[in-house]
Structure formats: C-alpha cells, structure tokens
C-alpha positions in Angstrom: 111.8 119.0 91.2 108.8 117.4 89.7 109.1 118.4 85.6 105.6 119.1 83.3 106.0 115.7 81.8 105.1 114.0 84.7 101.8 116.0 84.7 100.6 113.4 82.2 100.0 109.7 82.2 102.0 106.8 80.2 99.3 107.5 77.1 99.8 111.2 77.4 96.5 112.1 79.5 96.9 114.8 81.8 96.6 112.9 85.3 96.8 115.9 88.2 96.2 113.1 91.0 99.6 111.6 90.3 101.5 115.1 89.7 100.7 116.4 92.4 101.0 113.3 94.6 104.7 113.4 93.3 105.3 116.8 93.8 104.1 116.6 97.2 106.1 113.3 98.4 109.8 115.9 97.3 108.7 118.3 100.1 111.6 117.8 102.8 109.3 117.9 106.0 107.5 114.6 104.2 110.0 113.0 104.6 110.9 113.8 108.3 107.8 113.5 109.0 107.5 109.6 108.0 110.8 109.3 109.9 109.4 110.4 112.8 105.9 108.0 112.3 108.2 105.1 111.6 110.5 105.8 114.8 107.0 106.3 116.9 105.4 103.1 115.5 108.6 101.0 115.9 108.9 102.2 119.9 105.5 101.3 120.4 105.7 97.9 118.6 109.1 97.3 120.8 107.5 98.1 124.2 103.9 96.0 123.1 101.9 99.2 122.5 99.8 100.1 119.8 98.3 103.2 119.0 94.5 103.8 119.1 93.7 107.2 117.8 94.9 110.0 115.7 98.6 111.2 116.1 98.7 114.8 115.8 102.5 116.2 115.9 103.3 120.0 115.0 106.8 120.7 113.2 108.8 123.6 115.1 110.3 124.4 111.8 107.4 124.8 108.8 104.7 125.1 111.7 102.9 122.0 109.9 100.5 120.0 111.4 100.4 115.7 110.9 103.2 116.5 107.9 100.6 118.7 106.1 100.0 122.4 106.4 
C-alpha cells in the first residue's frame, strides 16, 4: 500500500501526481490488464500483424474498461 510519505518528493514538497500514479500501479487489475496487453502485442508481432486503433477490453471481474473504471 502507498503510504503518506510517498505523497512528497525527495525535497519534501507535495507531489500528488506521482502519488496517484503509484497508487494506481498497485491495483491488481492493472497488472492483469498489462499482462493481457503484452500477450496481445506478442501474438500480433509473432503473426505479422500490428495494432492500428485503440483496443477496448472489459474486465468481467471488475467491470472496468481498458484497465480504468
């Protein structure tokens, strides 16, 4: 879990952008989503394809789209 000390940068100033980014990385769904994307890109690369447009996926467990609520 991200603690309050991570809300501040090395100089002690509040850095909510980094804090929020780190907090979001910890979500289990993000890890699963990135593994899925890696698999999709690998399959495309191995079969001679590339992705042209945005991919929208829905997580059946959390009802999230594209890794975001």
